N, CA, C and O atoms as a printed pandas DataFrame, in Angstrom:
     atom_number atom_name residue_name chain_id  residue_number  x_coord  y_coord  z_coord
0              1         N          MET        A               1  -11.467   -4.938    6.957
1              2        CA          MET        A               1  -10.911   -4.447    5.711
2              3         C          MET        A               1   -9.977   -3.276    6.018
3              4         O          MET        A               1  -10.253   -2.442    6.880
4              5         N          ILE        A               2   -8.859   -3.241    5.280
5              6        CA          ILE        A               2   -7.914   -2.130    5.366
6              7         C          ILE        A               2   -7.551   -1.681    3.952
7              8         O          ILE        A               2   -7.690   -2.432    2.986
8              9         N          VAL        A               3   -7.089   -0.450    3.859
9             10        CA          VAL        A               3   -6.408   -0.017    2.643
10            11         C          VAL        A               3   -4.933   -0.285    2.887
11            12         O          VAL        A               3   -4.350    0.209    3.852
12            13         N          ALA        A               4   -4.340   -1.070    2.006
13            14        CA          ALA        A               4   -2.925   -1.412    2.116
14            15         C          ALA        A               4   -2.124   -0.538    1.159
15            16         O          ALA        A               4   -2.432   -0.462   -0.031
16            17         N          ASP        A               5   -1.093    0.123    1.686
17            18        CA          ASP        A               5   -0.255    0.900    0.777
18            19         C          ASP        A               5    0.681   -0.039    0.027
19            20         O          ASP        A               5    0.811   -1.213    0.373
20            21         N          THR        A               6    1.321    0.487   -0.989
21            22        CA          THR        A               6    2.158   -0.339   -1.858
22            23         C          THR        A               6    3.282   -1.008   -1.086
23            24         O          THR        A               6    3.611   -2.164   -1.350
24            25         N          ASN        A               7    3.876   -0.296   -0.135
25            26        CA          ASN        A               7    4.961   -0.903    0.635
26            27         C          ASN        A               7    4.494   -2.126    1.399
27            28         O          ASN        A               7    5.213   -3.122    1.466
28            29         N          LEU        A               8    3.312   -2.069    1.973
29            30        CA          LEU        A               8    2.785   -3.214    2.694
30            31         C          LEU        A               8    2.606   -4.405    1.753
31            32         O          LEU        A               8    2.953   -5.533    2.104
32            33         N          ILE        A               9    2.071   -4.159    0.576
33            34        CA          ILE        A               9    1.914   -5.229   -0.415
34            35         C          ILE        A               9    3.285   -5.771   -0.812
35            36         O          ILE        A               9    3.463   -6.981   -0.951
36            37         N          LEU        A              10    4.239   -4.883   -0.991
37            38        CA          LEU        A              10    5.594   -5.288   -1.350
38            39         C          LEU        A              10    6.218   -6.129   -0.240
39            40         O          LEU        A              10    6.825   -7.163   -0.520
40            41         N          TYR        A              11    6.079   -5.705    1.005
41            42        CA          TYR        A              11    6.644   -6.461    2.134
42            43         C          TYR        A              11    6.093   -7.884    2.179
43            44         O          TYR        A              11    6.791   -8.812    2.587
44            45         N          LEU        A              12    4.855   -8.052    1.765
45            46        CA          LEU        A              12    4.247   -9.379    1.765
46            47         C          LEU        A              12    4.845  -10.269    0.676
47            48         O          LEU        A              12    4.960  -11.481    0.857
48            49         N          HIS        A              13    5.221   -9.677   -0.442
49            50        CA          HIS        A              13    5.643  -10.461   -1.606
50            51         C          HIS        A              13    7.151  -10.572   -1.803
51            52         O          HIS        A              13    7.620  -11.496   -2.467
52            53         N          VAL        A              14    7.911   -9.646   -1.239
53            54        CA          VAL        A              14    9.373   -9.693   -1.350
54            55         C          VAL        A              14    9.923   -9.935    0.052
55            56         O          VAL        A              14    9.824   -9.071    0.923
56            57         N          THR        A              15   10.490  -11.090    0.259
57            58        CA          THR        A              15   10.970  -11.471    1.579
58            59         C          THR        A              15   12.062  -10.520    2.056
59            60         O          THR        A              15   13.041  -10.257    1.358
60            61         N          GLY        A              16   11.858  -10.017    3.270
61            62        CA          GLY        A              16   12.813   -9.100    3.877
62            63         C          GLY        A              16   12.490   -8.904    5.346
63            64         O          GLY        A              16   11.700   -9.650    5.925
64            65         N          ASP        A              17   13.103   -7.898    5.940
65            66        CA          ASP        A              17   12.921   -7.624    7.372
66            67         C          ASP        A              17   11.469   -7.335    7.741
67            68         O          ASP        A              17   11.034   -7.656    8.847
68            69         N          GLN        A              18   10.722   -6.734    6.824
69            70        CA          GLN        A              18    9.350   -6.320    7.121
70            71         C          GLN        A              18    8.304   -7.400    6.802
71            72         O          GLN        A              18    7.124   -7.232    7.108
72            73         N          THR        A              19    8.736   -8.491    6.197
73            74        CA          THR        A              19    7.795   -9.545    5.818
74            75         C          THR        A              19    7.020  -10.111    7.013
75            76         O          THR        A              19    5.807  -10.294    6.902
76            77         N          PRO        A              20    7.666  -10.398    8.153
77            78        CA          PRO        A              20    6.882  -10.899    9.291
78            79         C          PRO        A              20    5.778   -9.941    9.734
79            80         O          PRO        A              20    4.689  -10.375   10.110
80            81         N          LEU        A              21    6.061   -8.632    9.688
81            82        CA          LEU        A              21    5.031   -7.650   10.050
82            83         C          LEU        A              21    3.878   -7.676    9.046
83            84         O          LEU        A              21    2.710   -7.629    9.432
84            85         N          ALA        A              22    4.211   -7.750    7.762
85            86        CA          ALA        A              22    3.171   -7.806    6.733
86            87         C          ALA        A              22    2.316   -9.056    6.904
87            88         O          ALA        A              22    1.097   -9.005    6.734
88            89         N          LEU        A              23    2.940  -10.159    7.233
89            90        CA          LEU        A              23    2.182  -11.399    7.470
90            91         C          LEU        A              23    1.275  -11.266    8.684
91            92         O          LEU        A              23    0.169  -11.805    8.699
92            93         N          GLU        A              24    1.741  -10.552    9.699
93            94        CA          GLU        A              24    0.914  -10.338   10.892
94            95         C          GLU        A              24   -0.276   -9.435   10.571
95            96         O          GLU        A              24   -1.378   -9.668   11.068
96            97         N          VAL        A              25   -0.066   -8.405    9.743
97            98        CA          VAL        A              25   -1.187   -7.569    9.301
98            99         C          VAL        A              25   -2.199   -8.438    8.552
99           100         O          VAL        A              25   -3.403   -8.338    8.785
100          101         N          LEU        A              26   -1.710   -9.278    7.666
101          102        CA          LEU        A              26   -2.588  -10.168    6.901
102          103         C          LEU        A              26   -3.361  -11.105    7.818
103          104         O          LEU        A              26   -4.542  -11.369    7.591
104          105         N          ARG        A              27   -2.704  -11.601    8.842
105          106        CA          ARG        A              27   -3.381  -12.484    9.801
106          107         C          ARG        A              27   -4.490  -11.734   10.548
107          108         O          ARG        A              27   -5.575  -12.271   10.773
108          109         N          LYS        A              28   -4.197  -10.484   10.928
109          110        CA          LYS        A              28   -5.190   -9.692   11.663
110          111         C          LYS        A              28   -6.350   -9.255   10.783
111          112         O          LYS        A              28   -7.493   -9.200   11.237
112          113         N          ASP        A              29   -6.055   -8.943    9.513
113          114        CA          ASP        A              29   -7.100   -8.516    8.583
114          115         C          ASP        A              29   -6.711   -8.944    7.168
115          116         O          ASP        A              29   -5.889   -8.287    6.528
116          117         N          PRO        A              30   -7.286  -10.024    6.682
117          118        CA          PRO        A              30   -6.883  -10.553    5.373
118          119         C          PRO        A              30   -7.515   -9.848    4.178
119          120         O          PRO        A              30   -7.196  -10.169    3.033
120          121         N          TYR        A              31   -8.403   -8.895    4.429
121          122        CA          TYR        A              31   -9.073   -8.246    3.304
122          123         C          TYR        A              31   -8.443   -6.895    3.035
123          124         O          TYR        A              31   -8.792   -5.900    3.670
124          125         N          TRP        A              32   -7.504   -6.862    2.084
125          126        CA          TRP        A              32   -6.777   -5.655    1.720
126          127         C          TRP        A              32   -7.359   -5.067    0.441
127          128         O          TRP        A              32   -7.682   -5.786   -0.504
128          129         N          ILE        A              33   -7.486   -3.744    0.434
129          130        CA          ILE        A              33   -7.957   -2.994   -0.734
130          131         C          ILE        A              33   -6.892   -1.942   -1.055
131          132         O          ILE        A              33   -6.245   -1.414   -0.150
132          133         N          SER        A              34   -6.715   -1.644   -2.325
133          134        CA          SER        A              34   -5.801   -0.584   -2.744
134          135         C          SER        A              34   -6.318    0.073   -4.006
135          136         O          SER        A              34   -7.077   -0.538   -4.758
136          137         N          PRO        A              35   -5.915    1.319   -4.249
137          138        CA          PRO        A              35   -6.242    1.925   -5.544
138          139         C          PRO        A              35   -5.414    1.239   -6.634
139          140         O          PRO        A              35   -4.333    0.726   -6.343
140          141         N          PRO        A              36   -5.885    1.219   -7.858
141          142        CA          PRO        A              36   -5.133    0.578   -8.944
142          143         C          PRO        A              36   -3.703    1.104   -9.093
143          144         O          PRO        A              36   -2.847    0.417   -9.650
144          145         N          LEU        A              37   -3.445    2.290   -8.610
145          146        CA          LEU        A              37   -2.109    2.882   -8.654
146          147         C          LEU        A              37   -1.049    1.979   -8.029
147          148         O          LEU        A              37    0.124    2.060   -8.395
148          149         N          TRP        A              38   -1.443    1.128   -7.098
149          150        CA          TRP        A              38   -0.466    0.272   -6.419
150          151         C          TRP        A              38    0.378   -0.510   -7.426
151          152         O          TRP        A              38    1.554   -0.780   -7.183
152          153         N          GLN        A              39   -0.233   -0.872   -8.558
153          154        CA          GLN        A              39    0.478   -1.685   -9.546
154          155         C          GLN        A              39    1.708   -0.963  -10.096
155          156         O          GLN        A              39    2.788   -1.548  -10.181
156          157         N          SER        A              40    1.547    0.294  -10.463
157          158        CA          SER        A              40    2.675    1.069  -10.994
158          159         C          SER        A              40    3.750    1.266   -9.938
159          160         O          SER        A              40    4.940    1.133  -10.222
160          161         N          GLU        A              41    3.336    1.579   -8.734
161          162        CA          GLU        A              41    4.307    1.758   -7.657
162          163         C          GLU        A              41    5.039    0.447   -7.361
163          164         O          GLU        A              41    6.243    0.446   -7.105
164          165         N          PHE        A              42    4.319   -0.644   -7.398
165          166        CA          PHE        A              42    4.894   -1.962   -7.143
166          167         C          PHE        A              42    5.919   -2.314   -8.226
167          168         O          PHE        A              42    7.015   -2.791   -7.931
168          169         N          ARG        A              43    5.540   -2.070   -9.483
169          170        CA          ARG        A              43    6.486   -2.320  -10.585
170          171         C          ARG        A              43    7.738   -1.459  -10.439
171          172         O          ARG        A              43    8.844   -1.926  -10.710
172          173         N          ASN        A              44    7.575   -0.228  -10.020
173          174        CA          ASN        A              44    8.716    0.659   -9.821
174          175         C          ASN        A              44    9.628    0.126   -8.712
175          176         O          ASN        A              44   10.852    0.175   -8.837
176          177         N          ALA        A              45    9.040   -0.374   -7.643
177          178        CA          ALA        A              45    9.847   -0.973   -6.570
178          179         C          ALA        A              45   10.586   -2.208   -7.080
179          180         O          ALA        A              45   11.758   -2.410   -6.761
180          181         N          LEU        A              46    9.905   -3.026   -7.865
181          182        CA          LEU        A              46   10.562   -4.209   -8.439
182          183         C          LEU        A              46   11.693   -3.805   -9.379
183          184         O          LEU        A              46   12.702   -4.504   -9.473
184          185         N          ALA        A              47   11.532   -2.681  -10.074
185          186        CA          ALA        A              47   12.608   -2.188  -10.939
186          187         C          ALA        A              47   13.872   -1.939  -10.116
187          188         O          ALA        A              47   14.979   -2.252  -10.554
188          189         N          GLY        A              48   13.697   -1.381   -8.939
189          190        CA          GLY        A              48   14.844   -1.174   -8.050
190          191         C          GLY        A              48   15.487   -2.483   -7.637
191          192         O          GLY        A              48   16.713   -2.585   -7.586
192          193         N          TYR        A              49   14.675   -3.483   -7.343
193          194        CA          TYR        A              49   15.219   -4.800   -6.990
194          195         C          TYR        A              49   15.960   -5.420   -8.166
195          196         O          TYR        A              49   17.014   -6.030   -7.984
196          197         N          ILE        A              50   15.417   -5.270   -9.367
197          198        CA          ILE        A              50   16.098   -5.803  -10.562
198          199         C          ILE        A              50   17.460   -5.139  -10.712
199          200         O          ILE        A              50   18.452   -5.808  -11.002
200          201         N          ARG        A              51   17.508   -3.846  -10.519
201          202        CA          ARG        A              51   18.775   -3.118  -10.663
202          203         C          ARG        A              51   19.782   -3.485   -9.571
203          204         O          ARG        A              51   20.984   -3.264   -9.720
204          205         N          ARG        A              52   19.272   -4.049   -8.473
205          206        CA          ARG        A              52   20.170   -4.493   -7.388
206          207         C          ARG        A              52   20.408   -6.001   -7.419
207          208         O          ARG        A              52   20.971   -6.558   -6.477
208          209         N          GLY        A              53   19.979   -6.671   -8.509
209          210        CA          GLY        A              53   20.350   -8.069   -8.661
210          211         C          GLY        A              53   19.227   -9.090   -8.742
211          212         O          GLY        A              53   19.489  -10.254   -9.046
212          213         N          MET        A              54   17.991   -8.698   -8.481
213          214        CA          MET        A              54   16.898   -9.663   -8.624
214          215         C          MET        A              54   16.767  -10.027  -10.105
215          216         O          MET        A              54   16.887   -9.167  -10.977
216          217         N          THR        A              55   16.524  -11.287  -10.372
217          218        CA          THR        A              55   16.358  -11.683  -11.768
218          219         C          THR        A              55   15.028  -11.173  -12.304
219          220         O          THR        A              55   14.063  -10.986  -11.563
220          221         N          LEU        A              56   15.007  -10.958  -13.597
221          222        CA          LEU        A              56   13.770  -10.536  -14.252
222          223         C          LEU        A              56   12.682  -11.578  -14.045
223          224         O          LEU        A              56   11.528  -11.230  -13.794
224          225         N          THR        A              57   13.036  -12.845  -14.149
225          226        CA          THR        A              57   12.063  -13.927  -13.961
226          227         C          THR        A              57   11.445  -13.866  -12.571
227          228         O          THR        A              57   10.231  -14.007  -12.425
228          229         N          LYS        A              58   12.272  -13.655  -11.550
229          230        CA          LYS        A              58   11.772  -13.562  -10.168
230          231         C          LYS        A              58   10.846  -12.361  -10.021
231          232         O          LYS        A              58    9.782  -12.472   -9.413
232          233         N          ALA        A              59   11.235  -11.223  -10.566
233          234        CA          ALA        A              59   10.402  -10.021  -10.480
234          235         C          ALA        A              59    9.061  -10.251  -11.172
235          236         O          ALA        A              59    8.019   -9.841  -10.661
236          237         N          GLN        A              60    9.085  -10.895  -12.312
237          238        CA          GLN        A              60    7.836  -11.187  -13.027
238          239         C          GLN        A              60    6.959  -12.141  -12.238
239          240         O          GLN        A              60    5.738  -11.986  -12.227
240          241         N          GLU        A              61    7.555  -13.123  -11.579
241          242        CA          GLU        A              61    6.785  -14.056  -10.738
242          243         C          GLU        A              61    6.139  -13.322   -9.567
243          244         O          GLU        A              61    4.973  -13.556   -9.249
244          245         N          ILE        A              62    6.894  -12.441   -8.932
245          246        CA          ILE        A              62    6.365  -11.670   -7.800
246          247         C          ILE        A              62    5.213  -10.785   -8.263
247          248         O          ILE        A              62    4.180  -10.708   -7.599
248          249         N          MET        A              63    5.391  -10.117   -9.401
249          250        CA          MET        A              63    4.343   -9.243   -9.924
250          251         C          MET        A              63    3.097  -10.041  -10.247
251          252         O          MET        A              63    1.989   -9.624   -9.909
252          253         N          ALA        A              64    3.262  -11.183  -10.899
253          254        CA          ALA        A              64    2.110  -12.027  -11.262
254          255         C          ALA        A              64    1.364  -12.488  -10.010
255          256         O          ALA        A              64    0.133  -12.508   -9.991
256          257         N          ASP        A              65    2.106  -12.856   -8.970
257          258        CA          ASP        A              65    1.489  -13.311   -7.726
258          259         C          ASP        A              65    0.714  -12.170   -7.058
259          260         O          ASP        A              65   -0.417  -12.354   -6.607
260          261         N          ALA        A              66    1.334  -11.001   -7.003
261          262        CA          ALA        A              66    0.668   -9.842   -6.387
262          263         C          ALA        A              66   -0.584   -9.457   -7.170
263          264         O          ALA        A              66   -1.617   -9.146   -6.576
264          265         N          LEU        A              67   -0.499   -9.477   -8.490
265          266        CA          LEU        A              67   -1.670   -9.154   -9.324
266          267         C          LEU        A              67   -2.797  -10.142   -9.087
267          268         O          LEU        A              67   -3.964   -9.754   -9.023
268          269         N          LEU        A              68   -2.458  -11.407   -8.958
269          270        CA          LEU        A              68   -3.468  -12.432   -8.713
270          271         C          LEU        A              68   -4.178  -12.198   -7.378
271          272         O          LEU        A              68   -5.404  -12.263   -7.288
272          273         N          ILE        A              69   -3.392  -11.930   -6.363
273          274        CA          ILE        A              69   -3.964  -11.724   -5.025
274          275         C          ILE        A              69   -4.796  -10.446   -4.957
275          276         O          ILE        A              69   -5.847  -10.426   -4.317
276          277         N          MET        A              70   -4.334   -9.385   -5.609
277          278        CA          MET        A              70   -5.013   -8.091   -5.514
278          279         C          MET        A              70   -6.052   -7.868   -6.627
279          280         O          MET        A              70   -6.652   -6.796   -6.701
280          281         N          ALA        A              71   -6.261   -8.850   -7.470
281          282        CA          ALA        A              71   -7.111   -8.678   -8.659
282          283         C          ALA        A              71   -8.487   -8.091   -8.346
283          284         O          ALA        A              71   -8.923   -7.172   -9.039
284          285         N          LYS        A              72   -9.157   -8.576   -7.359
285          286        CA          LYS        A              72  -10.500   -8.094   -7.040
286          287         C          LYS        A              72  -10.499   -7.213   -5.806
287          288         O          LYS        A              72  -11.518   -7.051   -5.135
288          289         N          ARG        A              73   -9.350   -6.653   -5.523
289          290        CA          ARG        A              73   -9.182   -5.830   -4.324
290          291         C          ARG        A              73   -8.709   -4.429   -4.680
291          292         O          ARG        A              73   -7.950   -3.810   -3.935
292          293         N          GLN        A              74   -9.161   -3.940   -5.817
293          294        CA          GLN        A              74   -8.764   -2.618   -6.277
294          295         C          GLN        A              74   -9.994   -1.740   -6.466
295          296         O          GLN        A              74  -10.970   -2.133   -7.105
296          297         N          VAL        A              75   -9.923   -0.560   -5.902
297          298        CA          VAL        A              75  -11.020    0.397   -6.009
298          299         C          VAL        A              75  -10.403    1.760   -6.283
299          300         O          VAL        A              75   -9.470    2.177   -5.597
300          301         N          ALA        A              76  -10.921    2.441   -7.273
301          302        CA          ALA        A              76  -10.420    3.776   -7.592
302          303         C          ALA        A              76  -11.046    4.802   -6.651
303          304         O          ALA        A              76  -12.262    4.806   -6.460
304          305         N          PRO        A              77  -10.232    5.661   -6.067
305          306        CA          PRO        A              77  -10.784    6.724   -5.221
306          307         C          PRO        A              77  -11.375    7.833   -6.083
307          308         O          PRO        A              77  -11.116    7.910   -7.284
308          309         N          GLN        A              78  -12.162    8.678   -5.460
309          310        CA          GLN        A              78  -12.745    9.811   -6.169
310          311         C          GLN        A              78  -11.662   10.869   -6.409
311          312         O          GLN        A              78  -11.002   11.320   -5.472
312          313         N          SER        A              79  -11.492   11.252   -7.663
313          314        CA          SER        A              79  -10.434   12.214   -8.021
314          315         C          SER        A              79  -10.583   13.534   -7.292
315          316         O          SER        A              79   -9.589   14.118   -6.859
316          317         N          SER        A              80  -11.803   14.011   -7.151
317          318        CA          SER        A              80  -11.997   15.293   -6.475
318          319         C          SER        A              80  -11.532   15.225   -5.023
319          320         O          SER        A              80  -11.002   16.203   -4.496
320          321         N          ARG        A              81  -11.724   14.091   -4.383
321          322        CA          ARG        A              81  -11.291   13.935   -2.998
322          323         C          ARG        A              81   -9.773   13.853   -2.921
323          324         O          ARG        A              81   -9.170   14.416   -2.007
324          325         N          VAL        A              82   -9.151   13.161   -3.865
325          326        CA          VAL        A              82   -7.684   13.082   -3.898
326          327         C          VAL        A              82   -7.100   14.485   -3.993
327          328         O          VAL        A              82   -6.180   14.832   -3.252
328          329         N          LEU        A              83   -7.632   15.287   -4.901
329          330        CA          LEU        A              83   -7.120   16.648   -5.081
330          331         C          LEU        A              83   -7.376   17.518   -3.855
331          332         O          LEU        A              83   -6.551   18.364   -3.510
332          333         N          ASP        A              84   -8.510   17.316   -3.200
333          334        CA          ASP        A              84   -8.792   18.051   -1.970
334          335         C          ASP        A              84   -7.754   17.716   -0.902
335          336         O          ASP        A              84   -7.258   18.607   -0.212
336          337         N          LEU        A              85   -7.430   16.445   -0.768
337          338        CA          LEU        A              85   -6.434   16.023    0.220
338          339         C          LEU        A              85   -5.049   16.585   -0.121
339          340         O          LEU        A              85   -4.295   16.972    0.772
340          341         N          VAL        A              86   -4.726   16.625   -1.398
341          342        CA          VAL        A              86   -3.458   17.203   -1.833
342          343         C          VAL        A              86   -3.394   18.673   -1.423
343          344         O          VAL        A              86   -2.357   19.150   -0.960
344          345         N          SER        A              87   -4.507   19.386   -1.595
345          346        CA          SER        A              87   -4.523   20.820   -1.293
346          347         C          SER        A              87   -4.360   21.113    0.198
347          348         O          SER        A              87   -3.990   22.222    0.581
348          349         N          ARG        A              88   -4.637   20.119    1.030
349          350        CA          ARG        A              88   -4.565   20.311    2.483
350          351         C          ARG        A              88   -3.359   19.640    3.129
351          352         O          ARG        A              88   -3.266   19.565    4.354
352          353         N          SER        A              89   -2.427   19.148    2.294
353          354        CA          SER        A              89   -1.256   18.469    2.845
354          355         C          SER        A              89   -0.051   18.715    1.933
355          356         O          SER        A              89   -0.145   19.390    0.909
356          357         N          THR        A              90    1.059   18.152    2.338
357          358        CA          THR        A              90    2.256   18.198    1.492
358          359         C          THR        A              90    2.488   16.845    0.812
359          360         O          THR        A              90    3.530   16.631    0.192
360          361         N          CYS        A              91    1.539   15.954    0.925
361          362        CA          CYS        A              91    1.662   14.620    0.345
362          363         C          CYS        A              91    1.406   14.653   -1.159
363          364         O          CYS        A              91    0.716   15.538   -1.665
364          365         N          THR        A              92    1.964   13.687   -1.854
365          366        CA          THR        A              92    1.762   13.585   -3.295
366          367         C          THR        A              92    0.341   13.123   -3.604
367          368         O          THR        A              92   -0.340   12.553   -2.752
368          369         N          ALA        A              93   -0.086   13.374   -4.820
369          370        CA          ALA        A              93   -1.389   12.871   -5.261
370          371         C          ALA        A              93   -1.408   11.348   -5.210
371          372         O          ALA        A              93   -2.435   10.739   -4.908
372          373         N          TYR        A              94   -0.252   10.735   -5.512
373          374        CA          TYR        A              94   -0.169    9.279   -5.444
374          375         C          TYR        A              94   -0.503    8.788   -4.035
375          376         O          TYR        A              94   -1.317    7.880   -3.865
376          377         N          ASP        A              95    0.127    9.392   -3.029
377          378        CA          ASP        A              95   -0.138    9.005   -1.649
378          379         C          ASP        A              95   -1.567    9.324   -1.232
379          380         O          ASP        A              95   -2.194    8.560   -0.498
380          381         N          CYS        A              96   -2.076   10.450   -1.702
381          382        CA          CYS        A              96   -3.434   10.846   -1.335
382          383         C          CYS        A              96   -4.493    9.921   -1.922
383          384         O          CYS        A              96   -5.619    9.879   -1.425
384          385         N          GLU        A              97   -4.147    9.180   -2.969
385          386        CA          GLU        A              97   -5.098    8.183   -3.481
386          387         C          GLU        A              97   -5.406    7.148   -2.409
387          388         O          GLU        A              97   -6.557    6.743   -2.250
388          389         N          PHE        A              98   -4.399    6.723   -1.682
389          390        CA          PHE        A              98   -4.591    5.728   -0.627
390          391         C          PHE        A              98   -5.422    6.311    0.517
391          392         O          PHE        A              98   -6.292    5.637    1.068
392          393         N          VAL        A              99   -5.146    7.565    0.867
393          394        CA          VAL        A              99   -5.895    8.237    1.937
394          395         C          VAL        A              99   -7.355    8.408    1.523
395          396         O          VAL        A              99   -8.262    8.113    2.302
396          397         N          ALA        A             100   -7.580    8.880    0.310
397          398        CA          ALA        A             100   -8.949    9.093   -0.170
398          399         C          ALA        A             100   -9.729    7.792   -0.179
399          400         O          ALA        A             100  -10.912    7.770    0.161
400          401         N          LEU        A             101   -9.082    6.722   -0.561
401          402        CA          LEU        A             101   -9.762    5.424   -0.583
402          403         C          LEU        A             101  -10.104    4.962    0.833
403          404         O          LEU        A             101  -11.197    4.448    1.069
404          405         N          ALA        A             102   -9.182    5.140    1.768
405          406        CA          ALA        A             102   -9.462    4.775    3.160
406          407         C          ALA        A             102  -10.641    5.574    3.697
407          408         O          ALA        A             102  -11.507    5.038    4.388
408          409         N          GLU        A             103  -10.663    6.851    3.374
409          410        CA          GLU        A             103  -11.762    7.717    3.796
410          411         C          GLU        A             103  -13.074    7.280    3.140
411          412         O          GLU        A             103  -14.109    7.187    3.801
412          413         N          GLN        A             104  -13.018    7.015    1.846
413          414        CA          GLN        A             104  -14.198    6.606    1.081
414          415         C          GLN        A             104  -14.809    5.315    1.626
415          416         O          GLN        A             104  -16.031    5.172    1.674
416          417         N          LEU        A             105  -13.953    4.378    2.034
417          418        CA          LEU        A             105  -14.423    3.080    2.536
418          419         C          LEU        A             105  -14.575    3.050    4.050
419          420         O          LEU        A             105  -15.057    2.068    4.614
420          421         N          ASN        A             106  -14.159    4.136    4.709
421          422        CA          ASN        A             106  -14.218    4.243    6.170
422          423         C          ASN        A             106  -13.461    3.098    6.851
423          424         O          ASN        A             106  -13.963    2.438    7.761
424          425         N          VAL        A             107  -12.232    2.895    6.368
425          426        CA          VAL        A             107  -11.340    1.883    6.930
426          427         C          VAL        A             107   -9.960    2.507    7.111
427          428         O          VAL        A             107   -9.669    3.539    6.506
428          429         N          PRO        A             108   -9.108    1.899    7.934
429          430        CA          PRO        A             108   -7.770    2.472    8.103
430          431         C          PRO        A             108   -6.868    2.223    6.902
431          432         O          PRO        A             108   -7.020    1.240    6.178
432          433         N          LEU        A             109   -5.936    3.133    6.714
433          434        CA          LEU        A             109   -4.856    2.978    5.753
434          435         C          LEU        A             109   -3.655    2.484    6.548
435          436         O          LEU        A             109   -3.159    3.193    7.425
436          437         N          VAL        A             110   -3.187    1.290    6.255
437          438        CA          VAL        A             110   -2.023    0.735    6.944
438          439         C          VAL        A             110   -0.808    1.019    6.067
439          440         O          VAL        A             110   -0.740    0.589    4.916
440          441         N          THR        A             111    0.153    1.755    6.636
441          442        CA          THR        A             111    1.254    2.278    5.839
442          443         C          THR        A             111    2.544    2.377    6.642
443          444         O          THR        A             111    2.538    2.414    7.872
444          445         N          ALA        A             112    3.641    2.418    5.909
445          446        CA          ALA        A             112    4.953    2.681    6.505
446          447         C          ALA        A             112    5.433    4.077    6.124
447          448         O          ALA        A             112    6.570    4.446    6.416
448          449         N          ASP        A             113    4.582    4.841    5.482
449          450        CA          ASP        A             113    4.943    6.161    4.957
450          451         C          ASP        A             113    4.826    7.229    6.039
451          452         O          ASP        A             113    3.727    7.561    6.483
452          453         N          GLY        A             114    5.974    7.764    6.455
453          454        CA          GLY        A             114    6.001    8.770    7.524
454          455         C          GLY        A             114    5.171   10.006    7.246
455          456         O          GLY        A             114    4.387   10.412    8.103
456          457         N          PRO        A             115    5.314   10.629    6.066
457          458        CA          PRO        A             115    4.503   11.820    5.801
458          459         C          PRO        A             115    2.992   11.545    5.822
459          460         O          PRO        A             115    2.220   12.392    6.271
460          461         N          LEU        A             116    2.575   10.396    5.351
461          462        CA          LEU        A             116    1.144   10.066    5.410
462          463         C          LEU        A             116    0.683    9.908    6.856
463          464         O          LEU        A             116   -0.386   10.388    7.231
464          465         N          LEU        A             117    1.485    9.242    7.651
465          466        CA          LEU        A             117    1.138    9.050    9.064
466          467         C          LEU        A             117    1.030   10.394    9.783
467          468         O          LEU        A             117    0.155   10.593   10.625
468          469         N          LYS        A             118    1.928   11.306    9.439
469          470        CA          LYS        A             118    1.932   12.626   10.081
470          471         C          LYS        A             118    0.772   13.489    9.588
471          472         O          LYS        A             118    0.121   14.167   10.384
472          473         N          SER        A             119    0.511   13.467    8.287
473          474        CA          SER        A             119   -0.510   14.336    7.706
474          475         C          SER        A             119   -1.937   13.856    7.951
475          476         O          SER        A             119   -2.864   14.663    8.008
476          477         N          PHE        A             120   -2.113   12.554    8.095
477          478        CA          PHE        A             120   -3.462   11.996    8.216
478          479         C          PHE        A             120   -3.549   10.999    9.378
479          480         O          PHE        A             120   -3.847    9.823    9.170
480          481         N          PRO        A             121   -3.287   11.475   10.605
481          482        CA          PRO        A             121   -3.237   10.552   11.749
482          483         C          PRO        A             121   -4.572    9.896   12.086
483          484         O          PRO        A             121   -4.594    8.866   12.760
484          485         N          ASN        A             122   -5.679   10.468   11.633
485          486        CA          ASN        A             122   -6.982    9.860   11.935
486          487         C          ASN        A             122   -7.367    8.788   10.915
487          488         O          ASN        A             122   -8.342    8.068   11.127
488          489         N          LEU        A             123   -6.623    8.667    9.812
489          490        CA          LEU        A             123   -6.897    7.631    8.801
490          491         C          LEU        A             123   -5.745    6.658    8.633
491          492         O          LEU        A             123   -5.967    5.470    8.395
492          493         N          ALA        A             124   -4.522    7.142    8.754
493          494        CA          ALA        A             124   -3.342    6.311    8.526
494          495         C          ALA        A             124   -2.816    5.761    9.846
495          496         O          ALA        A             124   -2.734    6.471   10.848
496          497         N          ILE        A             125   -2.464    4.491    9.822
497          498        CA          ILE        A             125   -1.882    3.836   10.996
498          499         C          ILE        A             125   -0.633    3.086   10.537
499          500         O          ILE        A             125   -0.611    2.487    9.461
500          501         N          SER        A             126    0.389    3.130   11.359
501          502        CA          SER        A             126    1.625    2.438   10.989
502          503         C          SER        A             126    1.411    0.934   11.051
503          504         O          SER        A             126    0.529    0.436   11.751
504          505         N          ILE        A             127    2.229    0.243   10.312
505          506        CA          ILE        A             127    2.159   -1.225   10.316
506          507         C          ILE        A             127    2.370   -1.736   11.733
507          508         O          ILE        A             127    1.648   -2.625   12.185
508          509         N          HIS        A             128    3.349   -1.184   12.434
509          510        CA          HIS        A             128    3.641   -1.611   13.813
510          511         C          HIS        A             128    2.434   -1.397   14.726
511          512         O          HIS        A             128    2.063   -2.293   15.485
512          513         N          ASN        A             129    1.823   -0.219   14.655
513          514        CA          ASN        A             129    0.674    0.070   15.520
514          515         C          ASN        A             129   -0.531   -0.785   15.163
515          516         O          ASN        A             129   -1.284   -1.185   16.051
516          517         N          PHE        A             130   -0.726   -1.068   13.894
517          518        CA          PHE        A             130   -1.835   -1.933   13.493
518          519         C          PHE        A             130   -1.672   -3.321   14.071
519          520         O          PHE        A             130   -2.634   -3.912   14.562
520          521         N          VAL        A             131   -0.468   -3.840   14.017
521          522        CA          VAL        A             131   -0.185   -5.177   14.550
522          523         C          VAL        A             131   -0.330   -5.189   16.068
523          524         O          VAL        A             131   -0.799   -6.175   16.636
524          525         N          ALA        A             132    0.066   -4.108   16.727
525          526        CA          ALA        A             132    0.038   -4.044   18.185
526          527         C          ALA        A             132   -1.367   -3.877   18.774
527          528         O          ALA        A             132   -1.591   -4.178   19.947
528          529         N          ARG        A             133   -2.304   -3.401   17.963
529          530        CA          ARG        A             133   -3.618   -3.124   18.565
530          531         C          ARG        A             133   -4.484   -4.353   18.655
531          532         O          ARG        A             133   -5.614   -4.278   19.138
């Protein structure tokens, strides 16, 4: 089991340069967990794709597919722990939700987020390093 950040979920559902890496992460560990926050972040990323030319229908299909796959893979982190992590880093509360969940479940957070990797090297692992290990 891993905590998957929103970018990793996005890479799996929106075909691009990072899709092969996301598929390799899925092959290595198919059980992904995320805080419910991933949905809002995912919708925001899709908003950017819509503004760059993705059709609304395509974005809705991608969102529906991601929701279906992640439906029973969402766990809310403890708010007090999120705030504690915020107080000890420069990361946003949004990002710290993923870290707190990884800590709570004692699993790695697989992410492409540089500040998270730098601030929490004992919990966060890059997508590349996860695939390579």
